[in-house]
C-alpha positions as CSV (number, residue, x, y, z in Angstrom):
1,M,248.7,-96.0,13.6
2,M,248.4,-94.0,16.8
3,K,252.2,-94.5,17.4
4,N,253.0,-92.9,14.0
5,K,250.7,-90.0,14.8
6,T,252.3,-89.5,18.2
7,L,255.8,-89.5,16.6
8,S,254.8,-86.9,14.0
9,V,253.2,-84.7,16.6
10,R,256.3,-84.8,18.8
11,V,258.4,-83.7,16.0
12,I,256.2,-81.1,14.4
13,L,254.9,-79.4,17.5
14,P,258.3,-78.6,19.1
15,V,259.6,-77.1,15.8
16,V,256.5,-75.1,15.4
17,M,256.7,-73.9,19.0
18,S,260.4,-73.0,18.7
19,V,259.8,-70.9,15.7
20,S,256.8,-69.3,17.4
21,I,258.9,-68.5,20.5
22,V,261.5,-66.8,18.4
23,A,258.9,-64.8,16.6
24,C,257.2,-63.8,19.8
25,I,260.5,-62.8,21.4
26,I,261.5,-60.6,18.5
27,S,258.0,-59.1,18.3
28,S,258.0,-58.5,22.0
29,M,261.4,-56.7,21.9
30,M,260.2,-54.5,19.0
31,L,256.9,-53.6,20.7
32,F,258.1,-53.5,24.3
33,S,259.1,-49.9,24.3
34,Y,255.7,-48.8,23.2
35,L,253.9,-51.2,25.7
36,F,256.3,-50.1,28.4
37,S,255.5,-46.5,27.9
38,S,251.8,-47.2,27.9
39,Y,252.1,-49.3,31.0
40,F,254.0,-46.7,33.0
41,K,251.7,-44.0,31.8
42,K,248.7,-45.9,33.2
43,D,250.6,-46.7,36.3
44,A,251.4,-43.0,36.7
45,I,247.8,-42.1,36.3
46,K,246.8,-44.6,39.0
47,K,249.4,-43.3,41.4
48,M,248.2,-39.7,40.7
49,D,244.6,-40.8,41.2
50,R,245.6,-42.2,44.6
51,Q,247.7,-39.2,45.5
52,T,244.9,-36.8,44.4
53,I,242.2,-38.7,46.3
54,T,244.4,-38.8,49.5
55,L,245.0,-35.0,49.2
56,A,241.4,-34.3,48.5
57,Q,240.2,-36.4,51.5
58,S,242.7,-34.7,53.8
59,L,241.5,-31.3,52.6
60,E,237.8,-32.3,52.9
61,N,238.6,-33.5,56.5
62,E,240.1,-30.1,57.3
63,V,237.0,-28.3,55.7
64,S,234.8,-30.5,57.8
65,E,236.6,-29.5,60.9
66,S,236.3,-25.8,60.1
67,N,232.6,-26.3,59.3
68,S,232.2,-28.0,62.6
69,L,233.9,-25.1,64.4
70,V,231.7,-22.5,62.6
71,N,228.5,-24.5,63.4
72,D,229.6,-25.1,67.1
73,I,230.1,-21.4,67.6
74,Y,226.7,-20.6,65.9
75,Y,224.5,-23.3,67.7
76,Q,226.3,-23.4,71.0
77,N,226.9,-19.7,71.5
78,I,225.2,-17.3,69.1
79,K,221.8,-19.0,69.2
80,K,222.0,-19.7,72.9
81,Y,222.8,-16.3,74.3
82,D,221.6,-12.7,73.7
83,C,224.5,-10.9,71.9
84,E,223.9,-7.9,74.2
85,N,224.4,-10.0,77.2
86,V,227.7,-9.9,79.1
87,Q,227.6,-13.7,79.3
88,F,227.5,-14.0,75.5
89,K,230.7,-11.9,75.2
90,T,232.4,-13.8,77.9
91,V,231.6,-17.3,76.5
92,M,232.5,-16.2,72.9
93,T,235.8,-14.7,74.1
94,Q,236.7,-17.9,75.9
95,K,235.7,-20.1,73.0
96,I,237.7,-18.1,70.5
97,S,240.7,-17.8,72.8
98,N,240.8,-21.6,73.1
99,E,240.8,-21.9,69.2
100,S,243.3,-19.1,68.8
101,N,245.7,-21.4,66.9
102,R,243.1,-21.8,64.2
103,I,241.0,-18.6,64.3
104,Y,242.5,-15.2,63.6
105,S,239.2,-13.2,64.1
106,I,235.5,-13.6,64.2
107,S,232.7,-11.0,63.6
108,L,228.9,-10.9,63.5
109,Y,227.2,-8.5,61.1
110,D,223.6,-7.6,60.5
111,M,222.1,-7.9,57.0
112,N,223.1,-4.3,56.2
113,G,226.8,-5.0,56.9
114,N,226.9,-3.3,60.3
115,R,229.1,-5.0,62.8
116,V,227.2,-6.3,65.8
117,W,230.1,-7.9,67.6
118,S,233.7,-8.9,66.8
119,F,236.7,-10.5,68.3
120,G,240.3,-10.2,67.0
121,E,241.8,-7.8,64.5
122,S,239.1,-7.8,61.8
123,S,238.2,-4.5,60.3
124,S,235.2,-2.6,61.6
125,G,233.8,-1.8,58.2
126,F,233.8,-3.4,54.8
127,D,232.2,-3.3,51.4
128,T,228.9,-5.3,51.4
129,Q,229.6,-6.5,47.9
130,Q,232.4,-8.7,49.0
131,S,231.9,-12.3,48.0
132,W,231.8,-13.9,51.4
133,F,229.0,-11.6,52.5
134,E,226.9,-11.8,49.3
135,N,227.3,-15.6,49.0
136,A,226.2,-16.1,52.7
137,K,223.1,-14.0,52.1
138,K,222.2,-15.9,49.0
139,N,222.9,-19.4,50.4
140,T,221.4,-19.5,53.9
141,E,221.9,-23.3,54.3
142,T,225.6,-23.7,53.6
143,I,228.9,-22.4,54.8
144,Q,230.7,-20.2,52.3
145,Y,234.4,-20.0,51.6
146,G,235.9,-16.7,50.4
147,H,239.3,-15.6,49.3
148,R,242.6,-16.1,51.0
149,H,244.5,-12.9,52.0
150,L,247.5,-11.8,53.9
151,V,247.0,-10.4,57.5
152,K,250.6,-10.4,58.5
153,S,253.6,-8.9,56.7
154,D,255.9,-11.9,57.0
155,L,254.0,-13.9,54.3
156,S,253.1,-16.5,56.9
157,G,249.9,-15.0,58.2
158,Y,247.4,-16.0,55.5
159,V,243.7,-16.5,56.5
160,M,240.6,-17.7,54.8
161,D,237.3,-15.9,55.0
162,I,234.6,-18.4,56.1
163,S,231.0,-17.1,56.4
164,R,227.5,-18.3,57.0
165,Y,224.0,-17.0,57.5
166,V,222.9,-17.0,61.1
167,E,220.0,-15.9,63.3
168,Y,221.0,-14.1,66.5
169,N,219.2,-12.8,69.6
170,N,219.6,-9.0,70.0
171,A,217.8,-7.6,73.1
172,G,215.2,-10.3,72.9
173,N,214.6,-10.0,69.2
174,I,215.6,-12.7,66.6
175,R,217.5,-11.1,63.8
176,S,219.3,-12.3,60.7
177,G,222.9,-11.7,60.1
178,I,226.2,-13.0,58.7
179,L,228.9,-14.7,60.8
180,L,232.5,-14.2,59.5
181,M,235.4,-16.3,60.7
182,Q,239.0,-15.6,59.4
183,Y,240.6,-19.0,59.6
184,Y,244.4,-19.6,59.4
185,T,245.4,-21.5,56.3
186,E,248.4,-23.2,58.0
187,P,246.6,-26.6,58.4
188,I,245.7,-26.6,54.7
189,E,249.3,-25.7,53.7
190,G,250.6,-28.4,56.0
191,I,248.6,-31.0,54.2
192,L,249.8,-29.9,50.8
193,D,253.4,-29.5,51.9
194,R,253.6,-33.3,52.6
195,Y,253.4,-33.9,48.8
196,Q,256.8,-34.3,47.1
197,N,256.5,-30.8,45.4
198,Q,259.5,-30.9,43.0
199,K,259.8,-29.4,39.6
200,S,258.8,-32.7,38.0
201,A,255.9,-33.4,40.4
202,Y,253.9,-30.9,42.5
203,C,250.4,-29.9,43.5
204,Y,248.6,-26.6,44.1
205,L,245.1,-25.5,45.3
206,T,242.8,-22.9,43.7
207,D,239.6,-21.2,44.8
208,E,236.5,-20.8,42.6
209,S,238.0,-17.8,40.8
210,K,241.1,-19.9,39.9
211,S,243.2,-17.9,42.3
212,F,245.9,-19.7,44.2
213,I,245.1,-20.7,47.8
214,Y,248.4,-22.7,47.9
215,H,251.3,-23.2,45.5
216,P,254.7,-24.6,46.4
217,F,256.4,-22.0,44.2
218,E,254.3,-19.1,45.4
219,K,257.2,-16.8,46.3
220,R,258.8,-17.4,42.8
221,I,255.4,-16.7,41.2
222,A,255.0,-13.5,43.3
223,S,258.5,-12.3,42.2
224,G,257.7,-13.1,38.5
225,L,260.3,-15.9,38.2
226,Y,257.8,-18.6,37.6
227,K,254.4,-18.8,35.8
228,E,252.0,-21.7,36.3
229,K,251.0,-22.7,32.8
230,T,248.8,-25.8,33.6
231,V,245.8,-23.9,35.2
232,S,243.8,-23.5,31.9
233,T,244.5,-27.2,31.0
234,A,243.5,-28.4,34.4
235,F,240.0,-26.8,34.2
236,K,239.2,-28.3,30.8
237,N,238.9,-31.9,32.2
238,N,239.5,-33.7,35.4
239,R,242.5,-35.3,33.8
240,S,244.5,-33.8,30.9
241,I,247.8,-33.8,29.1
242,H,249.6,-30.5,29.0
243,N,252.0,-30.0,26.0
244,G,252.2,-33.7,25.6
245,D,254.6,-34.2,28.5
246,W,252.7,-33.1,31.7
247,L,249.9,-35.2,33.3
248,V,247.5,-32.8,35.1
249,E,244.7,-34.1,37.3
250,R,242.1,-32.0,39.1
251,K,239.6,-32.8,41.9
252,Q,237.0,-30.5,43.4
253,I,236.9,-30.2,47.2
254,G,233.3,-30.5,48.3
255,Y,231.1,-27.5,47.8
256,T,233.8,-25.0,48.7
257,G,234.7,-24.2,45.1
258,W,238.3,-25.2,45.7
259,N,240.2,-27.5,43.3
260,I,243.3,-29.5,44.1
261,V,245.5,-29.9,41.0
262,V,248.3,-32.5,40.8
263,V,251.0,-32.2,38.1
264,N,253.5,-34.9,37.0
265,S,256.2,-35.0,34.3
266,M,255.7,-38.1,32.1
267,S,259.2,-38.0,30.7
268,N,260.6,-38.0,34.2
269,L,258.6,-41.1,35.1
270,L,260.0,-42.9,32.1
271,V,263.6,-42.0,32.9
272,E,263.2,-43.2,36.4
273,N,261.8,-46.6,35.2
274,R,264.3,-47.2,32.3
275,R,266.4,-49.6,34.5
276,F,263.3,-51.8,34.9
277,H,262.9,-51.5,31.0
278,Y,266.3,-53.2,30.5
279,I,265.6,-55.9,33.1
280,I,262.5,-56.9,31.3
281,W,264.4,-57.1,28.0
282,F,266.9,-59.5,29.6
283,I,264.2,-61.6,31.1
284,L,262.4,-62.0,27.8
285,L,265.6,-63.1,26.1
286,L,266.4,-65.6,28.9
287,V,262.8,-67.0,28.9
288,G,262.9,-67.4,25.2
289,A,266.1,-69.4,25.3
290,I,264.9,-71.6,28.2
291,L,261.6,-72.3,26.4
292,I,263.4,-73.3,23.2
293,L,265.6,-75.7,25.1
294,L,262.8,-77.3,27.0
295,D,260.0,-77.5,24.5
296,I,260.9,-80.9,23.2
297,Q,260.8,-82.5,26.7
298,V,257.7,-80.6,27.6
299,F,255.9,-81.8,24.5
300,R,256.9,-85.4,25.2
301,N,255.4,-85.0,28.7
302,F,252.4,-83.4,27.1
303,T,251.5,-85.9,24.5
304,D,251.7,-89.1,26.6
305,P,249.0,-88.2,29.1
306,V,246.8,-86.9,26.2
307,Y,246.9,-90.1,24.3
308,Q,246.4,-92.1,27.5
309,L,243.4,-90.1,28.3
310,L,242.1,-90.5,24.8
311,A,242.4,-94.3,25.1
312,T,240.5,-94.2,28.4
313,M,237.8,-92.1,26.9
314,E,237.3,-94.4,23.9
315,D,237.1,-97.4,26.4
316,F,234.6,-95.5,28.5
317,G,232.5,-94.6,25.4
318,K,232.4,-98.4,24.5
319,G,230.5,-99.1,27.8
320,N,233.3,-99.8,30.2
321,Y,232.1,-97.4,32.9
322,N,234.7,-98.6,35.4
323,S,237.5,-97.3,33.2
324,R,239.4,-94.4,34.7
325,A,242.3,-92.3,33.5
326,K,245.7,-92.2,35.2
327,E,246.2,-88.8,36.8
328,E,249.6,-88.1,35.2
329,G,251.2,-85.3,33.4
330,I,251.9,-81.7,34.3
331,G,249.6,-78.8,35.2
332,E,246.3,-78.7,33.3
333,L,246.8,-82.3,31.9
334,K,246.7,-83.8,35.3
335,S,243.6,-81.7,36.2
336,L,242.0,-82.8,32.9
337,S,242.4,-86.5,33.8
338,A,241.3,-85.8,37.4
339,N,238.1,-84.0,36.1
340,F,237.4,-86.7,33.6
341,N,237.5,-89.2,36.5
342,I,235.2,-87.0,38.6
343,M,232.9,-86.8,35.6
344,A,232.9,-90.5,35.1
345,D,232.2,-91.1,38.8
346,K,229.3,-88.7,38.8
347,L,227.9,-90.2,35.6
348,Q,228.2,-93.8,37.1
349,K,226.5,-92.5,40.3
350,Q,223.7,-90.9,38.3
351,M,223.2,-94.0,36.3
352,E,223.1,-96.0,39.5
353,E,220.5,-93.5,40.9
354,I,218.4,-93.9,37.8
355,R,218.4,-97.7,38.2
356,Q,217.6,-97.3,41.9
357,N,214.7,-94.8,41.1
358,E,213.4,-97.2,38.5
359,R,213.5,-100.1,41.1
360,E,211.8,-97.9,43.7
361,K,209.2,-96.8,41.1
362,Q,208.5,-100.4,40.3
363,K,208.2,-101.3,44.0
364,M,205.8,-98.3,44.6
365,E,203.7,-99.5,41.6
366,K,203.7,-103.0,42.9
367,K,202.9,-101.8,46.4
368,L,200.0,-99.7,45.0
369,L,198.6,-102.5,43.1
370,Q,198.9,-104.8,46.1
371,S,197.2,-102.2,48.4
372,Q,194.4,-101.2,46.0
373,I,191.8,-103.5,47.4
374,N,191.7,-104.6,51.0
375,P,190.3,-108.1,51.4
376,H,188.2,-107.0,54.3
377,F,186.3,-104.5,52.1
378,L,185.5,-107.3,49.6
379,Y,184.5,-109.6,52.4
380,N,182.2,-107.1,54.1
381,T,180.6,-106.2,50.8
382,L,180.0,-109.9,49.9
383,D,178.7,-110.6,53.4
384,S,176.2,-107.7,53.0
385,I,175.1,-109.1,49.6
386,I,174.5,-112.6,51.3
387,W,172.6,-111.0,54.1
388,M,170.4,-109.1,51.8
389,I,169.6,-112.3,49.7
390,R,168.7,-114.1,52.8
391,S,166.5,-111.2,53.8
392,E,164.9,-111.5,50.3
393,E,166.1,-107.9,49.4
394,Y,166.9,-109.1,45.9
395,E,166.7,-105.7,44.3
396,G,169.2,-104.2,46.7
397,A,171.5,-107.2,46.4
398,G,171.3,-107.0,42.7
399,E,172.2,-103.3,42.7
400,M,175.1,-104.0,45.1
401,V,176.5,-106.8,42.9
402,S,176.3,-104.5,39.8
403,S,178.0,-101.7,41.6
404,L,180.7,-104.1,43.0
405,A,181.3,-105.4,39.5
406,K,181.6,-101.9,38.1
407,F,183.9,-101.0,41.1
408,F,186.3,-103.8,40.3
409,R,186.2,-103.3,36.5
410,I,187.2,-99.7,36.8
411,S,189.8,-100.5,39.6
412,L,191.6,-102.9,37.1
413,S,191.2,-100.6,34.0
414,Q,193.3,-102.9,31.9
415,G,196.3,-102.2,34.1
416,K,196.3,-98.4,33.4
417,D,197.2,-96.1,36.2
418,M,195.7,-93.0,34.5
419,I,192.0,-93.1,33.6
420,P,189.6,-90.4,32.3
421,L,188.0,-88.3,35.1
422,G,184.5,-89.6,33.9
423,K,185.6,-93.2,34.7
424,E,187.0,-92.2,38.1
425,L,183.7,-90.5,39.0
426,E,181.8,-93.6,37.9
427,H,184.1,-95.7,40.1
428,A,183.5,-93.3,43.0
429,T,179.7,-93.5,42.5
430,S,179.8,-97.3,42.5
431,Y,181.7,-97.2,45.8
432,L,179.1,-94.8,47.3
433,K,176.2,-96.9,46.2
434,I,177.8,-100.0,47.8
435,Q,178.5,-98.1,51.0
436,N,175.0,-96.5,51.0
437,I,173.3,-99.8,50.7
438,R,175.5,-101.4,53.4
439,F,174.8,-98.5,55.8
440,K,171.0,-98.5,55.1
441,D,170.8,-95.0,53.6
442,K,172.7,-93.4,56.4
443,F,173.7,-90.6,54.0
444,D,172.8,-89.1,50.7
445,F,175.3,-88.2,48.0
446,K,175.4,-86.3,44.8
447,V,178.0,-85.5,42.0
448,E,178.3,-82.0,40.5
449,A,180.7,-82.2,37.6
450,D,181.5,-80.0,34.6
451,P,181.0,-82.3,31.6
452,K,183.8,-80.5,29.7
453,L,186.4,-81.9,32.2
454,M,185.4,-85.6,32.0
455,K,188.0,-86.2,29.2
456,Y,191.0,-85.3,31.3
457,L,193.1,-88.0,33.0
458,I,193.5,-88.6,36.7
459,P,195.5,-91.2,38.7
460,K,193.2,-94.2,39.2
461,L,191.6,-94.6,42.7
462,S,192.3,-91.0,43.7
463,I,188.7,-90.0,44.8
464,Q,187.7,-93.2,46.6
465,P,190.1,-92.8,49.6
466,L,188.6,-89.4,50.3
467,L,185.1,-90.9,50.2
468,E,186.3,-93.5,52.8
469,N,187.4,-90.8,55.1
470,A,184.1,-89.0,54.6
471,I,182.1,-92.1,55.4
472,Y,184.1,-93.7,58.3
473,H,185.1,-90.4,60.0
474,G,182.6,-87.8,58.8
475,M,179.4,-89.9,58.8
476,E,180.2,-91.4,62.2
477,G,177.3,-90.6,64.5
478,M,175.0,-89.4,61.7
479,Y,171.6,-91.0,61.2
480,E,169.9,-90.5,57.8
481,D,170.9,-86.9,57.6
482,G,174.4,-87.3,56.3
483,E,175.4,-85.8,53.0
484,I,178.4,-86.2,50.7
485,I,178.9,-84.0,47.7
486,I,181.5,-84.5,45.0
487,S,182.2,-81.3,43.0
488,V,184.4,-81.1,39.9
489,Y,185.3,-77.7,38.4
490,E,188.0,-75.7,36.8
491,E,190.0,-73.0,38.5
492,E,193.0,-71.1,37.0
493,D,193.6,-73.8,34.4
494,T,193.6,-76.6,36.9
495,I,191.0,-79.2,37.8
496,K,189.6,-79.1,41.4
497,I,187.8,-82.1,42.9
498,D,186.0,-81.5,46.2
499,V,184.7,-84.2,48.4
500,A,182.7,-82.4,51.1
501,D,180.6,-83.9,54.0
502,N,178.4,-82.4,56.7
503,G,179.8,-84.6,59.4
504,L,181.4,-83.9,62.8
505,G,184.6,-82.4,61.3
506,M,188.1,-83.0,62.5
507,T,190.7,-81.2,64.7
508,E,193.9,-79.8,63.2
509,D,195.9,-82.6,64.9
510,K,193.8,-85.3,63.3
511,L,194.1,-83.6,59.9
512,E,197.8,-83.4,60.2
513,Y,198.0,-87.1,61.2
514,I,195.9,-88.1,58.2
515,M,198.1,-86.1,55.8
516,N,201.5,-87.2,57.2
517,H,200.8,-90.9,58.0
518,Q,199.7,-93.9,56.0
519,V,196.2,-93.7,57.4
520,V,193.5,-96.1,56.0
521,S,190.0,-96.4,57.3
522,S,190.5,-99.6,59.4
523,K,189.5,-103.0,58.1
524,R,186.3,-101.7,56.7
525,G,187.9,-99.6,54.0
526,S,189.7,-100.3,50.7
527,G,193.2,-99.9,52.2
528,I,194.4,-96.9,50.2
529,G,195.5,-94.1,52.4
530,V,195.0,-90.4,51.7
531,R,198.8,-89.8,52.0
532,N,199.4,-92.6,49.4
533,V,197.2,-90.7,46.9
534,H,198.7,-87.4,47.7
535,E,202.2,-88.7,47.1
536,R,201.2,-90.4,43.9
537,I,199.7,-87.1,42.5
538,Q,202.9,-85.1,43.4
539,L,205.1,-87.9,41.9
540,I,203.2,-87.6,38.7
541,Y,202.5,-83.9,38.4
542,G,204.8,-82.1,40.8
543,K,204.9,-80.6,44.3
544,Q,202.4,-77.8,43.4
545,Y,199.6,-80.4,43.1
546,G,198.1,-82.9,45.5
547,I,195.4,-83.0,48.3
548,T,194.4,-80.3,50.8
549,I,191.9,-80.9,53.6
550,T,189.9,-78.2,55.5
551,S,187.6,-79.0,58.4
552,E,185.5,-77.3,61.1
553,L,184.1,-79.1,64.1
554,D,180.3,-79.7,63.8
555,E,180.4,-78.2,60.3
556,G,182.0,-80.9,58.1
557,T,185.1,-81.6,56.1
558,T,186.2,-80.8,52.6
559,A,189.0,-82.6,50.9
560,T,190.2,-81.1,47.6
561,I,192.3,-82.8,44.9
562,T,194.2,-80.4,42.6
563,I,195.6,-81.7,39.2
564,P,196.6,-80.2,35.9
565,K,194.7,-80.7,32.7
566,M,196.1,-83.7,30.9
567,E,194.6,-85.6,28.1
568,E,195.6,-89.1,26.9
569,A,197.7,-87.6,24.1
570,D,199.7,-85.6,26.7
571,E,200.4,-88.7,28.7
572,T,201.7,-90.5,25.6
573,E,204.1,-87.8,24.8
């Protein structure tokens, strides 16, 4: 049956795929022109983005250098020296002479527009309404960039007005003023001249009033032979299409108010990439022909590994967990088989780990049952009973026998590992009674428990090991003044069980040893270590529960069990 299905698939799929390939090739050729245009439009936008960002970064670096120069003159010279001092004029003259390739002139004015000092060919008077002066007065924290203007008749001597608010020392008095630096625009023009600047792709720079700071066709614009039509389009959005054929992108340069505008012809881009257009058409046709010729062989290589993998999966599903797929086929088919084998290996390993964990759990439970009662504890208790009978202390012997019987009855608990907290406290009380009789009332004990908590479950024999530590370590050296208190209370939706004694206390090293080693209270105890109980609680409830011990020398020790609220119904679920 599988063979017939395989034959039908091998016939139908190649035919369907061949028809699909032909349809895809025809559709691709019909839609390619549209997709091609969209692709190169996006590509042109990306290229323009990179070019615009590069130009903007270069301009911002140049602006940063001019800002540094202005600030250096202000902080290192104007603020440092009295402007009436000869040294000030000497230092300033030397500084500006060293920067003569960048600075055309520099002047210092008071707030009324009167010139305090100047160097270069700047005019001695001016209109105080000029933008560079007014802007510097209004914005005292930033450097202001004014208009570009011609200072030499050969059209090569353009400068930029750069101004800032300053405080200067005049005859010992600190006054406010405006520093004006006329900065050559040649470095800025050099940056923009590196762009291709053809009729089909060029860039220009404007100031805040949309006047040209730089334009590659500036001479033609000045003579009226050329008019830039993209300015209004550029300032509508950061990226716009002008007349459906020109891609215009604008980016502002810092806080100068300047804007760099890059213009590209979309039709020119498509013409330049038309050759690539034809190459792609040819590749599509060639690929389609190759796919049609090879699809039968490809599908034969495709179906064999698929059916082999299917047979392996069916075998694995029937329980043969050693079954593995042959890693054959091409591309993803081989990966599919390999990943199935990896999954099967992991599943088999996890199943083995589960079996191992079950075996370990059984061993731990067996070990726990074996270590629940130390024979020496039973021997010592019976020996005490015999001694009391011989001493005619029949009442004490009877009470000890009764407590011992109750101790063993609760210890067995019909094989249950989880018992109600009330039963566990009854077991602990029986143990304390036995030990109190044996040690001749060496200590007193009492139980303070919230009755509402008695129904909740606790791992059996959890409290008694803590009592052992309290008796054999805490009560050592005590004579009739020892005290052990068991407190059961609720805290933040958990159950806390404190076993506190007023004994000698323990050092931190001893506490750490008790919590990290299988410590039992010698041959006199029951044989169940504190760490054993701690690990059992964490195994059942989780790492956030368990036993904590605090102790102070000569003050006593408190061991606290923390467990969640769990009733018998919860355990069953």
